[in-house]
DRENPA-3360 file (N, C-alpha, C; in nm, 2 decimals, always signed):
BEGIN
1 = XXXXXXXX = -3.59/-12.81/-4.23/-3.71/-12.82/-4.14/-3.66/-12.82/-3.99 ~ -3.73/-12.74/-3.91/-3.70/-12.73/-3.77/-3.77/-12.84/-3.70 ~ -3.70/-12.91/-3.61/-3.76/-13.02/-3.53/-3.87/-12.96/-3.44 ~ -3.99/-13.02/-3.43/-4.09/-12.97/-3.35/-4.05/-12.95/-3.21 ~ -4.09/-12.84/-3.15/-4.06/-12.82/-3.01/-4.18/-12.87/-2.92 ~ -4.15/-12.89/-2.79/-4.25/-12.91/-2.69/-4.30/-12.77/-2.65 ~ -4.42/-12.74/-2.69/-4.47/-12.60/-2.67/-4.53/-12.59/-2.53 ~ -4.52/-12.69/-2.45/-4.57/-12.67/-2.31/-4.47/-12.61/-2.22;
9 = XXXXXXXX = -4.34/-12.63/-2.25/-4.23/-12.57/-2.17/-4.11/-12.56/-2.26 ~ -4.04/-12.45/-2.26/-3.92/-12.42/-2.34/-3.79/-12.42/-2.25 ~ -3.68/-12.47/-2.30/-3.56/-12.45/-2.23/-3.52/-12.30/-2.24 ~ -3.46/-12.25/-2.14/-3.42/-12.11/-2.14/-3.32/-12.08/-2.26 ~ -3.24/-12.18/-2.29/-3.15/-12.16/-2.40/-3.22/-12.13/-2.53 ~ -3.33/-12.19/-2.55/-3.41/-12.17/-2.68/-3.46/-12.03/-2.68 ~ -3.52/-11.98/-2.57/-3.57/-11.84/-2.57/-3.46/-11.74/-2.58 ~ -3.35/-11.77/-2.51/-3.23/-11.69/-2.51/-3.17/-11.67/-2.65;
17 = XXXXXXXX = -3.17/-11.78/-2.72/-3.11/-11.77/-2.86/-3.20/-11.69/-2.95 ~ -3.33/-11.70/-2.93/-3.42/-11.62/-3.01/-3.41/-11.47/-2.98 ~ -3.43/-11.44/-2.85/-3.43/-11.29/-2.82/-3.29/-11.23/-2.84 ~ -3.18/-11.31/-2.83/-3.05/-11.26/-2.85/-3.01/-11.25/-3.00 ~ -3.09/-11.31/-3.08/-3.06/-11.32/-3.23/-3.14/-11.23/-3.32 ~ -3.26/-11.20/-3.28/-3.35/-11.12/-3.37/-3.32/-10.97/-3.35 ~ -3.34/-10.89/-3.45/-3.32/-10.75/-3.45/-3.45/-10.67/-3.48 ~ -3.52/-10.73/-3.58/-3.65/-10.66/-3.62/-3.77/-10.75/-3.58;
25 = XXXXXXXX = -3.87/-10.68/-3.53/-3.99/-10.76/-3.48/-4.12/-10.68/-3.54 ~ -4.20/-10.76/-3.61/-4.33/-10.70/-3.65/-4.43/-10.75/-3.55 ~ -4.50/-10.66/-3.49/-4.60/-10.70/-3.39/-4.74/-10.68/-3.45 ~ -4.80/-10.80/-3.48/-4.94/-10.80/-3.54/-5.04/-10.79/-3.43 ~ -5.12/-10.68/-3.43/-5.22/-10.65/-3.33/-5.17/-10.55/-3.23 ~ -5.06/-10.48/-3.27/-5.02/-10.37/-3.19/-5.12/-10.26/-3.17 ~ -5.12/-10.19/-3.06/-5.22/-10.08/-3.04/-5.15/-9.96/-2.99 ~ -5.20/-9.84/-3.04/-5.14/-9.71/-2.99/-5.21/-9.67/-2.86;
33 = XXXXXXXX = -5.30/-9.74/-2.81/-5.37/-9.70/-2.69/-5.28/-9.74/-2.57 ~ -5.24/-9.64/-2.49/-5.13/-9.67/-2.39/-5.17/-9.74/-2.27 ~ -5.29/-9.80/-2.27/-5.33/-9.89/-2.15/-5.35/-10.03/-2.20 ~ -5.32/-10.06/-2.33/-5.33/-10.19/-2.38/-5.20/-10.27/-2.36 ~ -5.21/-10.40/-2.33/-5.09/-10.48/-2.31/-4.99/-10.47/-2.43 ~ -5.05/-10.47/-2.56/-4.96/-10.47/-2.67/-4.88/-10.34/-2.68 ~ -4.93/-10.23/-2.63/-4.86/-10.10/-2.62/-4.74/-10.12/-2.53 ~ -4.76/-10.17/-2.41/-4.65/-10.19/-2.31/-4.54/-10.28/-2.37;
41 = XXXXXXXX = -4.58/-10.39/-2.43/-4.49/-10.48/-2.49/-4.41/-10.42/-2.60 ~ -4.48/-10.35/-2.69/-4.41/-10.28/-2.80/-4.31/-10.18/-2.75 ~ -4.35/-10.10/-2.65/-4.27/-9.99/-2.60/-4.15/-10.05/-2.53 ~ -4.17/-10.15/-2.45/-4.06/-10.22/-2.38/-3.95/-10.27/-2.48 ~ -4.00/-10.34/-2.58/-3.90/-10.40/-2.68/-3.83/-10.30/-2.76 ~ -3.90/-10.19/-2.79/-3.84/-10.08/-2.86/-3.73/-10.02/-2.78 ~ -3.76/-10.00/-2.65/-3.66/-9.94/-2.56/-3.54/-10.03/-2.53 ~ -3.55/-10.16/-2.56/-3.44/-10.25/-2.55/-3.36/-10.26/-2.68;
49 = XXXXXXXX = -3.39/-10.18/-2.78/-3.31/-10.17/-2.90/-3.36/-10.25/-3.02 ~ -3.48/-10.32/-3.00/-3.53/-10.39/-3.12/-3.60/-10.29/-3.22 ~ -3.59/-10.33/-3.35/-3.65/-10.25/-3.45/-3.79/-10.30/-3.46 ~ -3.89/-10.22/-3.40/-4.03/-10.26/-3.39/-4.11/-10.20/-3.51 ~ -4.20/-10.29/-3.56/-4.29/-10.25/-3.66/-4.44/-10.28/-3.62 ~ -4.52/-10.18/-3.60/-4.66/-10.21/-3.56/-4.75/-10.25/-3.68 ~ -4.82/-10.36/-3.67/-4.91/-10.41/-3.78/-5.05/-10.41/-3.73 ~ -5.13/-10.33/-3.79/-5.28/-10.33/-3.75/-5.35/-10.24/-3.85;
57 = XXXXXXXX = -5.44/-10.31/-3.93/-5.51/-10.23/-4.03/-5.61/-10.13/-3.97 ~ -5.65/-10.15/-3.85/-5.74/-10.06/-3.79/-5.68/-9.93/-3.74 ~ -5.55/-9.92/-3.75/-5.48/-9.80/-3.70/-5.39/-9.74/-3.82 ~ -5.42/-9.78/-3.94/-5.34/-9.73/-4.05/-5.35/-9.57/-4.05 ~ -5.24/-9.51/-4.08/-5.23/-9.37/-4.07/-5.19/-9.31/-3.94 ~ -5.18/-9.39/-3.84/-5.13/-9.36/-3.71/-4.99/-9.41/-3.69 ~ -4.93/-9.37/-3.58/-4.80/-9.41/-3.54/-4.80/-9.46/-3.40 ~ -4.70/-9.55/-3.37/-4.68/-9.60/-3.24/-4.54/-9.57/-3.20;
65 = XXXXXXXX = -4.52/-9.48/-3.11/-4.38/-9.44/-3.07/-4.30/-9.40/-3.19 ~ -4.36/-9.32/-3.28/-4.29/-9.28/-3.40/-4.28/-9.38/-3.51 ~ -4.33/-9.50/-3.49/-4.33/-9.60/-3.60/-4.47/-9.60/-3.67 ~ -4.47/-9.58/-3.80/-4.60/-9.58/-3.86/-4.66/-9.72/-3.87 ~ -4.79/-9.73/-3.85/-4.86/-9.86/-3.87/-4.87/-9.90/-4.01 ~ -4.86/-10.03/-4.03/-4.88/-10.09/-4.17/-5.00/-10.18/-4.15 ~ -5.07/-10.21/-4.27/-5.19/-10.28/-4.26/-5.17/-10.43/-4.25 ~ -5.06/-10.48/-4.31/-5.03/-10.62/-4.31/-4.88/-10.65/-4.31;
73 = XXXXXXXX = -4.84/-10.77/-4.30/-4.70/-10.81/-4.30/-4.65/-10.78/-4.44 ~ -4.73/-10.80/-4.55/-4.69/-10.77/-4.68/-4.65/-10.63/-4.71 ~ -4.71/-10.54/-4.63/-4.69/-10.39/-4.65/-4.56/-10.34/-4.58 ~ -4.49/-10.43/-4.51/-4.37/-10.38/-4.44/-4.26/-10.34/-4.54 ~ -4.25/-10.42/-4.65/-4.16/-10.39/-4.76/-4.01/-10.42/-4.73 ~ -3.98/-10.49/-4.63/-3.84/-10.53/-4.60/-3.85/-10.65/-4.51 ~ -3.74/-10.73/-4.50/-3.74/-10.85/-4.42/-3.75/-10.82/-4.27 ~ -3.81/-10.91/-4.20/-3.82/-10.90/-4.06/-3.78/-11.03/-4.00;
81 = XXXXXXXX = -3.72/-11.02/-3.88/-3.67/-11.14/-3.82/-3.77/-11.22/-3.74 ~ -3.87/-11.15/-3.68/-3.97/-11.22/-3.60/-4.10/-11.15/-3.61 ~ -4.21/-11.24/-3.62/-4.34/-11.19/-3.61/-4.40/-11.22/-3.48 ~ -4.44/-11.12/-3.40/-4.50/-11.13/-3.27/-4.65/-11.12/-3.28 ~ -4.73/-11.22/-3.26/-4.87/-11.22/-3.29/-4.95/-11.19/-3.16 ~ -5.00/-11.07/-3.16/-5.08/-11.02/-3.05/-5.23/-11.03/-3.08 ~ -5.27/-11.15/-3.12/-5.41/-11.18/-3.16/-5.46/-11.30/-3.09 ~ -5.60/-11.32/-3.08/-5.65/-11.44/-3.02/-5.61/-11.56/-3.10;
89 = XXXXXXXX = -5.61/-11.67/-3.04/-5.57/-11.80/-3.10/-5.64/-11.83/-3.23 ~ -5.77/-11.79/-3.24/-5.84/-11.82/-3.36/-5.80/-11.74/-3.48 ~ -5.72/-11.64/-3.46/-5.67/-11.55/-3.57/-5.52/-11.58/-3.61 ~ -5.46/-11.68/-3.54/-5.32/-11.70/-3.56/-5.29/-11.76/-3.70 ~ -5.36/-11.86/-3.74/-5.33/-11.93/-3.87/-5.32/-11.84/-3.99 ~ -5.41/-11.74/-4.01/-5.40/-11.65/-4.12/-5.27/-11.57/-4.12 ~ -5.23/-11.53/-3.99/-5.11/-11.45/-3.98/-4.99/-11.54/-4.02 ~ -4.99/-11.66/-3.97/-4.88/-11.75/-4.01/-4.87/-11.78/-4.16;
97 = XXXXXXXX = -4.99/-11.80/-4.22/-4.99/-11.81/-4.36/-4.93/-11.69/-4.44 ~ -4.97/-11.57/-4.39/-4.92/-11.45/-4.45/-4.76/-11.44/-4.43 ~ -4.72/-11.48/-4.31/-4.57/-11.47/-4.29/-4.50/-11.57/-4.37 ~ -4.55/-11.68/-4.40/-4.48/-11.78/-4.48/-4.48/-11.74/-4.63 ~ -4.56/-11.65/-4.67/-4.56/-11.60/-4.81/-4.46/-11.49/-4.83 ~ -4.40/-11.44/-4.72/-4.30/-11.33/-4.74/-4.18/-11.38/-4.80 ~ -4.10/-11.30/-4.87/-3.98/-11.34/-4.93/-3.87/-11.24/-4.89 ~ -3.78/-11.27/-4.79/-3.77/-11.40/-4.73/-3.87/-11.40/-4.61;
105 = XXXXXXXX = -3.91/-11.52/-4.56/-4.00/-11.53/-4.45/-3.92/-11.50/-4.32 ~ -4.00/-11.47/-4.21/-3.93/-11.44/-4.09/-3.86/-11.57/-4.03 ~ -3.77/-11.55/-3.94/-3.71/-11.67/-3.88/-3.79/-11.72/-3.76 ~ -3.87/-11.63/-3.70/-3.94/-11.67/-3.58/-4.09/-11.63/-3.59 ~ -4.17/-11.72/-3.54/-4.31/-11.69/-3.51/-4.33/-11.70/-3.36 ~ -4.38/-11.58/-3.30/-4.39/-11.58/-3.16/-4.54/-11.55/-3.13 ~ -4.61/-11.64/-3.06/-4.75/-11.62/-3.02/-4.75/-11.57/-2.87 ~ -4.82/-11.45/-2.86/-4.82/-11.39/-2.73/-4.88/-11.47/-2.62;
113 = XXXXXXXX = -4.86/-11.43/-2.49/-4.92/-11.49/-2.38/-5.07/-11.51/-2.39 ~ -5.12/-11.63/-2.38/-5.26/-11.66/-2.39/-5.30/-11.71/-2.53 ~ -5.20/-11.70/-2.63/-5.23/-11.74/-2.77/-5.15/-11.86/-2.81 ~ -5.22/-11.96/-2.86/-5.16/-12.08/-2.90/-5.24/-12.15/-3.01 ~ -5.17/-12.19/-3.12/-5.23/-12.27/-3.22/-5.13/-12.37/-3.27 ~ -5.15/-12.50/-3.22/-5.05/-12.60/-3.25/-5.04/-12.63/-3.40 ~ -5.15/-12.63/-3.47/-5.15/-12.65/-3.61/-5.07/-12.55/-3.68 ~ -5.09/-12.42/-3.65/-5.01/-12.31/-3.71/-4.86/-12.32/-3.67;
121 = XXXXXXXX = -4.83/-12.36/-3.55/-4.70/-12.38/-3.50/-4.63/-12.49/-3.59 ~ -4.70/-12.60/-3.60/-4.64/-12.72/-3.68/-4.62/-12.67/-3.83 ~ -4.71/-12.59/-3.88/-4.69/-12.55/-4.02/-4.57/-12.46/-4.03 ~ -4.55/-12.37/-3.94/-4.43/-12.28/-3.94/-4.31/-12.36/-3.92 ~ -4.31/-12.46/-3.83/-4.19/-12.54/-3.81/-4.15/-12.62/-3.93 ~ -4.26/-12.67/-4.00/-4.23/-12.75/-4.12/-4.17/-12.67/-4.23 ~ -4.19/-12.54/-4.22/-4.13/-12.44/-4.32/-3.99/-12.39/-4.28 ~ -3.95/-12.44/-4.16/-3.81/-12.41/-4.12/-3.81/-12.29/-4.02;
129 = XXXXXXXX = -3.92/-12.25/-3.97/-3.92/-12.14/-3.87/-3.92/-12.19/-3.73 ~ -3.87/-12.12/-3.64/-3.88/-12.15/-3.50/-4.01/-12.08/-3.44 ~ -4.07/-12.15/-3.34/-4.20/-12.10/-3.29/-4.19/-12.10/-3.14 ~ -4.26/-11.99/-3.09/-4.28/-11.98/-2.94/-4.43/-11.96/-2.93 ~ -4.50/-12.02/-2.84/-4.64/-12.00/-2.81/-4.66/-11.97/-2.67 ~ -4.77/-11.89/-2.64/-4.82/-11.86/-2.51/-4.71/-11.80/-2.42 ~ -4.63/-11.71/-2.47/-4.52/-11.65/-2.39/-4.52/-11.50/-2.43 ~ -4.47/-11.42/-2.34/-4.45/-11.27/-2.37/-4.30/-11.24/-2.38;
137 = XXXXXXXX = -4.26/-11.19/-2.50/-4.11/-11.16/-2.51/-4.07/-11.06/-2.41 ~ -4.16/-10.97/-2.37/-4.13/-10.87/-2.27/-4.09/-10.93/-2.13 ~ -4.17/-11.03/-2.09/-4.15/-11.10/-1.97/-4.03/-11.18/-1.98 ~ -4.01/-11.26/-2.09/-3.89/-11.35/-2.10/-3.76/-11.27/-2.10 ~ -3.76/-11.15/-2.17/-3.64/-11.07/-2.18/-3.61/-11.02/-2.04 ~ -3.71/-10.97/-1.97/-3.69/-10.92/-1.83/-3.64/-11.03/-1.74 ~ -3.69/-11.15/-1.76/-3.65/-11.26/-1.67/-3.51/-11.31/-1.70 ~ -3.48/-11.33/-1.83/-3.35/-11.38/-1.86/-3.24/-11.28/-1.84;
145 = XXXXXXXX = -3.27/-11.15/-1.85/-3.17/-11.05/-1.82/-3.16/-11.01/-1.67 ~ -3.25/-11.07/-1.59/-3.26/-11.04/-1.45/-3.31/-10.89/-1.43 ~ -3.36/-10.83/-1.53/-3.41/-10.69/-1.51/-3.52/-10.68/-1.42 ~ -3.61/-10.79/-1.42/-3.72/-10.78/-1.33/-3.69/-10.79/-1.18 ~ -3.56/-10.82/-1.15/-3.51/-10.81/-1.01/-3.52/-10.67/-0.96 ~ -3.51/-10.57/-1.05/-3.53/-10.43/-1.01/-3.67/-10.40/-0.96 ~ -3.77/-10.49/-1.00/-3.90/-10.48/-0.95/-3.94/-10.56/-0.83 ~ -3.83/-10.62/-0.77/-3.85/-10.71/-0.66/-3.90/-10.84/-0.69;
153 = XXXXXXXX = -3.88/-10.89/-0.82/-3.93/-11.02/-0.86/-3.81/-11.11/-0.88 ~ -3.82/-11.23/-0.83/-3.71/-11.33/-0.84/-3.70/-11.38/-0.98 ~ -3.59/-11.35/-1.05/-3.58/-11.38/-1.20/-3.54/-11.53/-1.21 ~ -3.49/-11.59/-1.11/-3.44/-11.73/-1.11/-3.32/-11.74/-1.21 ~ -3.24/-11.64/-1.21/-3.12/-11.64/-1.29/-3.01/-11.60/-1.19 ~ -2.89/-11.64/-1.23/-2.77/-11.62/-1.14/-2.66/-11.56/-1.21 ~ -2.60/-11.46/-1.15/-2.48/-11.39/-1.21/-2.41/-11.32/-1.10 ~ -2.28/-11.30/-1.12/-2.19/-11.23/-1.02/-2.22/-11.08/-1.02;
161 = XXXXXXXX = -2.29/-11.03/-1.12/-2.32/-10.89/-1.13/-2.47/-10.87/-1.14 ~ -2.52/-10.78/-1.07/-2.67/-10.74/-1.08/-2.69/-10.68/-1.22 ~ -2.81/-10.71/-1.27/-2.85/-10.65/-1.40/-2.85/-10.50/-1.38 ~ -2.79/-10.42/-1.48/-2.79/-10.27/-1.47/-2.92/-10.22/-1.48 ~ -2.95/-10.10/-1.43/-3.07/-10.03/-1.45/-3.08/-9.99/-1.60 ~ -3.18/-10.04/-1.67/-3.18/-10.02/-1.81/-3.21/-9.87/-1.85 ~ -3.15/-9.83/-1.96/-3.18/-9.70/-2.02/-3.23/-9.71/-2.16 ~ -3.28/-9.60/-2.22/-3.34/-9.60/-2.35/-3.25/-9.66/-2.45;
169 = XXXXXXXX = -3.30/-9.76/-2.52/-3.22/-9.83/-2.63/-3.11/-9.93/-2.58 ~ -3.11/-9.95/-2.45/-3.01/-10.04/-2.40/-3.05/-10.18/-2.41 ~ -2.96/-10.27/-2.47/-2.99/-10.41/-2.47/-2.91/-10.48/-2.35 ~ -2.98/-10.56/-2.27/-2.91/-10.62/-2.16/-2.86/-10.76/-2.20 ~ -2.77/-10.81/-2.12/-2.72/-10.94/-2.15/-2.82/-11.05/-2.10 ~ -2.85/-11.14/-2.19/-2.94/-11.25/-2.16/-2.86/-11.38/-2.11 ~ -2.73/-11.37/-2.11/-2.65/-11.49/-2.08/-2.63/-11.50/-1.93 ~ -2.73/-11.52/-1.86/-2.73/-11.54/-1.71/-2.77/-11.68/-1.68;
177 = XXXXXXXX = -2.70/-11.75/-1.59/-2.73/-11.89/-1.56/-2.87/-11.90/-1.50 ~ -2.95/-11.99/-1.55/-3.08/-12.02/-1.50/-3.08/-12.12/-1.38 ~ -3.16/-12.09/-1.28/-3.17/-12.18/-1.16/-3.28/-12.27/-1.18 ~ -3.29/-12.37/-1.10/-3.41/-12.46/-1.10/-3.54/-12.38/-1.08 ~ -3.64/-12.42/-1.17/-3.76/-12.35/-1.16/-3.77/-12.22/-1.24 ~ -3.66/-12.20/-1.32/-3.65/-12.08/-1.40/-3.70/-12.10/-1.54 ~ -3.75/-12.21/-1.58/-3.79/-12.24/-1.71/-3.91/-12.15/-1.74 ~ -3.95/-12.13/-1.87/-4.05/-12.03/-1.90/-4.19/-12.07/-1.85;
185 = XXXXXXXX = -4.21/-12.19/-1.81/-4.35/-12.22/-1.76/-4.37/-12.15/-1.62 ~ -4.26/-12.09/-1.57/-4.28/-12.01/-1.45/-4.37/-11.89/-1.47 ~ -4.37/-11.85/-1.60/-4.46/-11.74/-1.63/-4.60/-11.78/-1.62 ~ -4.63/-11.90/-1.66/-4.77/-11.95/-1.64/-4.81/-11.96/-1.50 ~ -4.72/-12.01/-1.41/-4.75/-12.02/-1.27/-4.78/-11.88/-1.21 ~ -4.70/-11.78/-1.26/-4.72/-11.65/-1.20/-4.85/-11.59/-1.24 ~ -4.91/-11.63/-1.35/-5.03/-11.57/-1.40/-5.16/-11.65/-1.39 ~ -5.14/-11.78/-1.35/-5.26/-11.87/-1.37/-5.38/-11.83/-1.29;
193 = XXXXXXXX = -5.36/-11.74/-1.18/-5.47/-11.70/-1.11/-5.51/-11.55/-1.13 ~ -5.45/-11.50/-1.24/-5.47/-11.36/-1.27/-5.56/-11.35/-1.39 ~ -5.66/-11.26/-1.39/-5.74/-11.23/-1.50/-5.68/-11.14/-1.61 ~ -5.58/-11.06/-1.56/-5.52/-10.97/-1.65/-5.38/-11.02/-1.70 ~ -5.33/-10.97/-1.81/-5.20/-11.02/-1.86/-5.09/-11.00/-1.76 ~ -4.99/-11.09/-1.78/-4.87/-11.08/-1.69/-4.80/-10.95/-1.70 ~ -4.79/-10.89/-1.82/-4.72/-10.77/-1.83/-4.78/-10.65/-1.75 ~ -4.91/-10.65/-1.75/-4.98/-10.55/-1.67/-4.96/-10.57/-1.52;
201 = XXXXXXXX = -4.96/-10.70/-1.48/-4.93/-10.73/-1.34/-4.79/-10.69/-1.30 ~ -4.69/-10.71/-1.39/-4.56/-10.67/-1.37/-4.55/-10.52/-1.34 ~ -4.62/-10.45/-1.42/-4.62/-10.30/-1.41/-4.68/-10.26/-1.27 ~ -4.79/-10.33/-1.24/-4.85/-10.30/-1.11/-4.76/-10.34/-0.99 ~ -4.69/-10.45/-1.01/-4.59/-10.49/-0.91/-4.48/-10.39/-0.89 ~ -4.43/-10.34/-1.01/-4.33/-10.24/-1.01/-4.37/-10.11/-0.94 ~ -4.49/-10.07/-0.97/-4.55/-9.95/-0.91/-4.56/-9.97/-0.76 ~ -4.61/-10.08/-0.72/-4.63/-10.11/-0.58/-4.50/-10.11/-0.50;
209 = XXXXXXXX = -4.40/-10.17/-0.56/-4.26/-10.18/-0.50/-4.21/-10.04/-0.49 ~ -4.22/-9.95/-0.59/-4.17/-9.82/-0.59/-4.24/-9.74/-0.48 ~ -4.37/-9.75/-0.46/-4.45/-9.69/-0.36/-4.41/-9.74/-0.22 ~ -4.38/-9.86/-0.21/-4.34/-9.92/-0.08/-4.20/-9.86/-0.04 ~ -4.11/-9.86/-0.14/-3.98/-9.80/-0.11/-3.99/-9.66/-0.07 ~ -4.08/-9.58/-0.13/-4.10/-9.44/-0.10/-4.15/-9.42/+0.04 ~ -4.24/-9.51/+0.08/-4.29/-9.50/+0.22/-4.18/-9.54/+0.32 ~ -4.10/-9.63/+0.29/-3.99/-9.67/+0.38/-3.89/-9.55/+0.39;
217 = XXXXXXXX = -3.86/-9.49/+0.28/-3.76/-9.38/+0.29/-3.82/-9.26/+0.37 ~ -3.95/-9.23/+0.35/-4.02/-9.13/+0.42/-4.02/-9.16/+0.57 ~ -4.05/-9.29/+0.60/-4.05/-9.33/+0.74/-3.91/-9.31/+0.81 ~ -3.81/-9.35/+0.74/-3.67/-9.34/+0.79/-3.63/-9.20/+0.81 ~ -3.67/-9.11/+0.72/-3.64/-8.97/+0.73/-3.71/-8.91/+0.86 ~ -3.84/-8.95/+0.87/-3.92/-8.90/+0.99/-3.86/-8.94/+1.12 ~ -3.81/-9.07/+1.12/-3.75/-9.13/+1.24/-3.62/-9.05/+1.27 ~ -3.55/-9.02/+1.17/-3.42/-8.95/+1.19/-3.44/-8.81/+1.24;
225 = XXX = -3.54/-8.74/+1.19/-3.57/-8.61/+1.24/-3.62/-8.61/+1.38 ~ -3.70/-8.71/+1.42/-3.75/-8.72/+1.55/-3.64/-8.75/+1.65 ~ -3.54/-8.82/+1.61/-3.43/-8.86/+1.70/-3.33/-8.75/+1.71;
% end
């Protein structure tokens, strides 16, 4: 039995151990629509080398980035390390119940940003699973690897080397020292005044920063020509 966690705030070591240890992730509620937050999260995690499985009965017969949709966790047909629940809080308990019926069950239940069911979390922990609620693995991976520093965001992590620019299938090191204020509740603070998901905001921030850098380069070139 796993000791119950404080699901209001997680130590970085807990998140780091989970993201560094899992290899396969079943995303319940994944969408093939490329403007949906679940699409961005799925794509990001797949690009970081995770074996991603999209679960959504509404999209059976379709694929997401070459991965065929399955209707339920039972239909995966092989063990998975983590179940990432991209559903509203009211739909979490049935997913956890289904996950606990798998043989073997997953090691991790992860409830996406904005999703939390304490009763479902307690049930999973009582069965020996680790649980994360109200967090986005995409954001936490980017923060702990310092990858989001490429977007101009302070990751609150410390290392003698800057995180490399990631490439397709590249897994980044998550073993970077966390500074004060770097706990995962920082994600809440970053989004508490936003109506849209953090992952969408991060993309907008990245686009804004890229556009800003482009304007600066253009201005410098113009200045150099004029001089």
